N, CA, C and O atoms as a MOPAC input file, in Angstrom:
PM7 MOZYME 1SCF
protein

 N      0.83100 1    -1.17800 1     0.00000 1
 C      0.00000 1     0.00000 1     0.00000 1
 C      0.87900 1     1.24500 1     0.00000 1
 O      1.86900 1     1.33000 1     0.72600 1
 N      0.50500 1     2.17000 1    -0.80300 1
 C      1.27700 1     3.40700 1    -0.91100 1
 C      1.00000 1     4.30700 1     0.28200 1
 O     -0.12000 1     4.35900 1     0.79000 1
 N      2.01700 1     5.00500 1     0.71700 1
 C      1.83600 1     5.97200 1     1.79400 1
 C      1.86800 1     7.36800 1     1.19700 1
 O      2.81600 1     7.74100 1     0.50600 1
 N      0.83100 1     8.12800 1     1.47000 1
 C      0.71500 1     9.47400 1     0.91100 1
 C      1.02300 1    10.54600 1     1.94100 1
 O      1.02400 1    11.73200 1     1.61000 1
 N      1.28100 1    10.16000 1     3.17000 1
 C      1.53000 1    11.12900 1     4.21600 1
 C      0.28500 1    11.48600 1     4.99700 1
 O      0.38400 1    11.89200 1     6.15500 1
 N     -0.89100 1    11.34800 1     4.39300 1
 C     -2.11800 1    11.63800 1     5.13300 1
 C     -2.55900 1    10.39100 1     5.88800 1
 O     -2.30700 1     9.26500 1     5.45800 1
 N     -3.21400 1    10.60900 1     7.01100 1
 C     -3.72600 1     9.50100 1     7.82000 1
 C     -5.22700 1     9.42200 1     7.62800 1
 O     -5.91500 1    10.44400 1     7.61400 1
 N     -5.73600 1     8.20200 1     7.47900 1
 C     -7.16700 1     8.00600 1     7.23800 1
 C     -7.70700 1     6.90800 1     8.14200 1
 O     -6.95300 1     6.13100 1     8.72700 1
 N     -9.01600 1     6.86600 1     8.23900 1
 C     -9.72000 1     5.75400 1     8.84100 1
 C    -10.87100 1     5.41300 1     7.89700 1
 O    -11.20000 1     6.19600 1     7.00600 1
 N    -11.47000 1     4.26800 1     8.08700 1
 C    -12.62400 1     3.86300 1     7.28900 1
 C    -13.80600 1     3.68100 1     8.21700 1
 O    -13.68700 1     3.08400 1     9.28700 1
 N    -14.96200 1     4.20800 1     7.79400 1
 C    -16.15800 1     4.13200 1     8.61500 1
 C    -17.30800 1     3.51800 1     7.81700 1
 O    -17.30400 1     3.50700 1     6.58600 1
 N    -18.27400 1     3.01900 1     8.54700 1
 C    -19.48600 1     2.42500 1     7.97400 1
 C    -20.36600 1     3.51100 1     7.37800 1
 O    -20.59300 1     4.54200 1     8.01000 1
 N    -20.85900 1     3.28900 1     6.17400 1
 C    -21.74400 1     4.26700 1     5.52700 1
 C    -23.12200 1     4.31200 1     6.18900 1
 O    -23.87000 1     5.26700 1     5.98100 1
 N    -23.46700 1     3.30300 1     6.97600 1
 C    -24.78500 1     3.25900 1     7.61600 1
 C    -24.80000 1     3.97000 1     8.97100 1
 O    -25.68400 1     4.78500 1     9.23600 1
 N    -23.80200 1     3.65700 1     9.84200 1
 C    -23.83600 1     4.19600 1    11.20800 1
 C    -22.66700 1     5.12500 1    11.52900 1
 O    -22.68500 1     5.80200 1    12.55800 1
 N    -21.64700 1     5.16800 1    10.66000 1
 C    -20.49600 1     6.02500 1    10.90100 1
 C    -19.45400 1     5.43300 1    11.82000 1
 O    -18.43700 1     6.07000 1    12.09300 1
 N    -19.68900 1     4.21400 1    12.30600 1
 C    -18.73100 1     3.56300 1    13.19800 1
 C    -17.49700 1     3.08400 1    12.44800 1
 O    -17.54500 1     2.85700 1    11.23900 1
 N    -16.38000 1     2.93000 1    13.18000 1
 C    -15.15600 1     2.45600 1    12.52700 1
 C    -14.79200 1     1.03100 1    12.92100 1
 O    -13.64500 1     0.62100 1    12.74400 1
 N    -15.73400 1     0.27700 1    13.44600 1
 C    -15.53600 1    -1.13000 1    13.78700 1
 C    -15.91200 1    -1.97500 1    12.55700 1
 O    -16.89000 1    -2.72300 1    12.57300 1
 N    -15.10400 1    -1.83300 1    11.49000 1
 C    -15.42200 1    -2.42700 1    10.19500 1
 C    -14.33500 1    -3.41600 1     9.76400 1
 O    -13.18700 1    -3.33600 1    10.20200 1
 N    -14.73000 1    -4.34600 1     8.89500 1
 C    -13.80800 1    -5.34200 1     8.35000 1
 C    -14.02500 1    -5.47000 1     6.84900 1
 O    -15.07400 1    -5.10100 1     6.32200 1
 N    -13.00100 1    -6.00700 1     6.16600 1
 C    -13.09500 1    -6.27900 1     4.73200 1
 C    -12.58100 1    -7.67600 1     4.46100 1
 O    -11.69900 1    -8.17000 1     5.16200 1
 N    -13.13800 1    -8.31500 1     3.43500 1
 C    -12.63200 1    -9.60500 1     2.99900 1
 C    -11.29800 1    -9.41200 1     2.29500 1
 O    -11.08700 1    -8.40800 1     1.61400 1
 N    -10.40300 1   -10.37300 1     2.46000 1
 C     -9.07400 1   -10.30200 1     1.84700 1
 C     -8.50600 1   -11.70700 1     1.73600 1
 O     -9.06300 1   -12.66600 1     2.27200 1
 N     -7.37100 1   -11.81200 1     1.01900 1
 C     -6.64600 1   -13.07900 1     1.02800 1
 C     -5.20700 1   -12.78700 1     1.42300 1
 O     -4.66600 1   -11.71400 1     1.15800 1
 N     -4.61700 1   -13.77300 1     2.06100 1
 C     -3.23300 1   -13.65000 1     2.51100 1
 C     -2.50300 1   -14.94200 1     2.18500 1
 O     -3.12000 1   -15.99700 1     2.04000 1
 N     -1.17800 1   -14.84700 1     2.07100 1
 C     -0.36600 1   -16.04000 1     1.81800 1
 C      0.68200 1   -16.14500 1     2.91100 1
 O      1.11700 1   -15.13800 1     3.46900 1
 N      1.08000 1   -17.36200 1     3.20700 1
 C      2.10100 1   -17.60400 1     4.21300 1
 C      3.47300 1   -17.41300 1     3.58900 1
 O      3.77300 1   -18.01300 1     2.55700 1
 N      4.31800 1   -16.57500 1     4.20800 1
 C      5.68500 1   -16.34300 1     3.74900 1
 C      6.61700 1   -17.16100 1     4.63500 1
 O      6.81900 1   -16.83500 1     5.80500 1
 N      7.17800 1   -18.21700 1     4.07700 1
 C      8.03300 1   -19.12700 1     4.84100 1
 C      9.26100 1   -18.39600 1     5.38400 1
 O      9.68800 1   -18.64100 1     6.51300 1
 N      9.82200 1   -17.50400 1     4.57700 1
 C     11.04500 1   -16.80100 1     4.97400 1
 C     10.81900 1   -15.89300 1     6.18800 1
 O     11.60900 1   -15.91600 1     7.13200 1
 N      9.75100 1   -15.09800 1     6.16900 1
 C      9.49800 1   -14.17200 1     7.27200 1
 C      8.66400 1   -14.78700 1     8.38800 1
 O      8.57000 1   -14.23200 1     9.48300 1
 N      8.05000 1   -15.95300 1     8.09900 1
 C      7.17000 1   -16.62800 1     9.05400 1
 C      5.98700 1   -15.74800 1     9.45700 1
 O      5.59600 1   -15.69700 1    10.62400 1
 N      5.42700 1   -15.05600 1     8.45900 1
 C      4.28000 1   -14.18300 1     8.67600 1
 C      3.27800 1   -14.31900 1     7.53300 1
 O      3.63600 1   -14.70300 1     6.42000 1
 N      2.02700 1   -14.00100 1     7.82200 1
 C      1.02700 1   -13.90200 1     6.77800 1
 C      1.21900 1   -12.57600 1     6.06400 1
 O      1.39400 1   -11.54500 1     6.71400 1
 N      1.19000 1   -12.58800 1     4.73500 1
 C      1.36600 1   -11.39500 1     3.91200 1
 C      0.06500 1   -11.12700 1     3.17100 1
 O     -0.45100 1   -11.99300 1     2.46600 1
 N     -0.45700 1    -9.92200 1     3.33800 1
 C     -1.69600 1    -9.54900 1     2.68000 1
 C     -1.50200 1    -9.53000 1     1.17700 1
 O     -0.59100 1    -8.87100 1     0.67400 1
 N     -2.34900 1   -10.24700 1     0.45700 1
 C     -2.23200 1   -10.32600 1    -0.98900 1
 C     -3.15000 1    -9.36200 1    -1.71300 1
 O     -2.73100 1    -8.68600 1    -2.65300 1
 N     -4.42000 1    -9.29400 1    -1.27700 1
 C     -5.37600 1    -8.42900 1    -1.96000 1
 C     -6.58600 1    -8.22400 1    -1.06000 1
 O     -6.85800 1    -9.02700 1    -0.16700 1
 N     -7.29900 1    -7.14500 1    -1.30800 1
 C     -8.55000 1    -6.85000 1    -0.61000 1
 C     -9.70400 1    -7.00600 1    -1.58400 1
 O     -9.57400 1    -6.69600 1    -2.76800 1
 N    -10.82800 1    -7.48500 1    -1.08200 1
 C    -12.03300 1    -7.59200 1    -1.89400 1
 C    -12.99200 1    -6.47200 1    -1.52800 1
 O    -12.80200 1    -5.79900 1    -0.51500 1
 N    -14.01300 1    -6.26700 1    -2.33600 1
 C    -14.96100 1    -5.17600 1    -2.14600 1
 C    -15.88000 1    -5.37000 1    -0.94200 1
 O    -16.33600 1    -4.38900 1    -0.35500 1
 N    -16.15700 1    -6.61100 1    -0.56800 1
 C    -17.11300 1    -6.89600 1     0.51000 1
 C    -16.61300 1    -6.34000 1     1.84000 1
 O    -15.46600 1    -6.57000 1     2.22100 1
 N    -17.48200 1    -5.60400 1     2.54900 1
 C    -17.15700 1    -5.04800 1     3.85800 1
 C    -18.32900 1    -5.27200 1     4.80500 1
 O    -19.48800 1    -5.31200 1     4.38900 1
 N    -18.00300 1    -5.41800 1     6.08400 1
 C    -19.01300 1    -5.59000 1     7.12200 1
 C    -18.76600 1    -4.59600 1     8.24700 1
 O    -17.62900 1    -4.20600 1     8.51300 1
 N    -19.84900 1    -4.19500 1     8.90200 1
 C    -19.75900 1    -3.35800 1    10.09400 1
 C    -20.11100 1    -4.22600 1    11.29500 1
 O    -21.18500 1    -4.82500 1    11.34000 1
 N    -19.21800 1    -4.29300 1    12.25600 1
 C    -19.46000 1    -5.09800 1    13.44700 1
 C    -20.46600 1    -4.41800 1    14.37200 1
 O    -21.09800 1    -5.09000 1    15.18700 1
 N    -20.62700 1    -3.09200 1    14.26200 1
 C    -21.62000 1    -2.37700 1    15.07800 1
 C    -23.03100 1    -2.58100 1    14.52700 1
 O    -23.96800 1    -2.81400 1    15.29000 1
 N    -23.18300 1    -2.49400 1    13.20600 1
 C    -24.48600 1    -2.70600 1    12.55900 1
 C    -24.79300 1    -4.19400 1    12.38800 1
 O    -25.94400 1    -4.58300 1    12.18900 1
 N    -23.75000 1    -5.01900 1    12.46700 1
 C    -23.86100 1    -6.46400 1    12.28700 1
 C    -24.36300 1    -6.81300 1    10.89000 1
 O    -25.25300 1    -7.64700 1    10.72400 1
 N    -23.77200 1    -6.15400 1     9.88400 1
 C    -24.17600 1    -6.45700 1     8.52600 1
 C    -23.25200 1    -5.86700 1     7.48300 1
 O    -22.27700 1    -5.18400 1     7.79600 1
 N    -23.58600 1    -6.15000 1     6.22700 1
 C    -22.81200 1    -5.65500 1     5.08900 1
 C    -22.94000 1    -4.14300 1     4.98500 1
 O    -23.98900 1    -3.57400 1     5.28300 1
 N    -21.85100 1    -3.49700 1     4.55400 1
 C    -21.85700 1    -2.04200 1     4.43000 1
 C    -20.94800 1    -1.60800 1     3.30100 1
 O    -20.27300 1    -2.42400 1     2.67300 1
 N    -20.94300 1    -0.32200 1     3.05600 1
 C    -20.00200 1     0.31700 1     2.14200 1
 C    -19.10600 1     1.17800 1     3.01600 1
 O    -19.59200 1     1.90100 1     3.88500 1
 N    -17.78900 1     1.10300 1     2.78800 1
 C    -16.84700 1     1.86000 1     3.59100 1
 C    -16.62000 1     3.24400 1     3.03100 1
 O    -16.57000 1     3.43400 1     1.81600 1
 N    -16.48400 1     4.20500 1     3.91800 1
 C    -16.17300 1     5.57900 1     3.54900 1
 C    -14.82000 1     5.93300 1     4.15300 1
 O    -14.60100 1     5.74900 1     5.35000 1
 N    -13.90600 1     6.44300 1     3.31600 1
 C    -12.59700 1     6.86400 1     3.79800 1
 C    -12.70100 1     8.28000 1     4.36500 1
 O    -13.22100 1     9.18900 1     3.71800 1
 N    -12.19700 1     8.44300 1     5.58300 1
 C    -12.23500 1     9.73500 1     6.26000 1
 C    -10.82100 1    10.12300 1     6.64600 1
 O    -10.12400 1     9.35900 1     7.31300 1
 N    -10.38800 1    11.32200 1     6.22600 1
 C     -9.05000 1    11.78900 1     6.56900 1
 C     -9.02800 1    12.23100 1     8.02800 1
 O     -9.92500 1    12.93800 1     8.48600 1
 N     -7.98200 1    11.80100 1     8.76100 1
 C     -7.81500 1    12.18300 1    10.14800 1
 C     -7.08900 1    13.52000 1    10.24900 1
 O     -6.28000 1    13.85600 1     9.38400 1
 N     -7.36700 1    14.26200 1    11.27500 1
 C     -6.70400 1    15.53900 1    11.49200 1
 C     -5.22300 1    15.31100 1    11.72900 1
 O     -4.82500 1    14.28500 1    12.28100 1
 N     -4.40400 1    16.27200 1    11.31000 1
 C     -2.95900 1    16.18900 1    11.52000 1
 C     -2.65000 1    16.25100 1    13.00700 1
 O     -3.32700 1    16.92800 1    13.78100 1
 N     -1.58700 1    15.50900 1    13.38400 1
 C     -1.20100 1    15.49400 1    14.80000 1
 C     -0.32900 1    16.66400 1    15.15500 1
 O      0.08300 1    16.79900 1    16.30800 1

């Protein structure tokens, strides 16, 4: 993932909460002994609403 210098969070389009998840796939890297994120899928869920949602990217204020 590219770093642009800005900090963001993702929130639920239904309730505005940030307790959200996205489907993804990962592969095991034998050399580093860690899971490496391969790709993200479009499907997202909100744990607060307990259902499917659309994510909204929100820029965080500078520190």
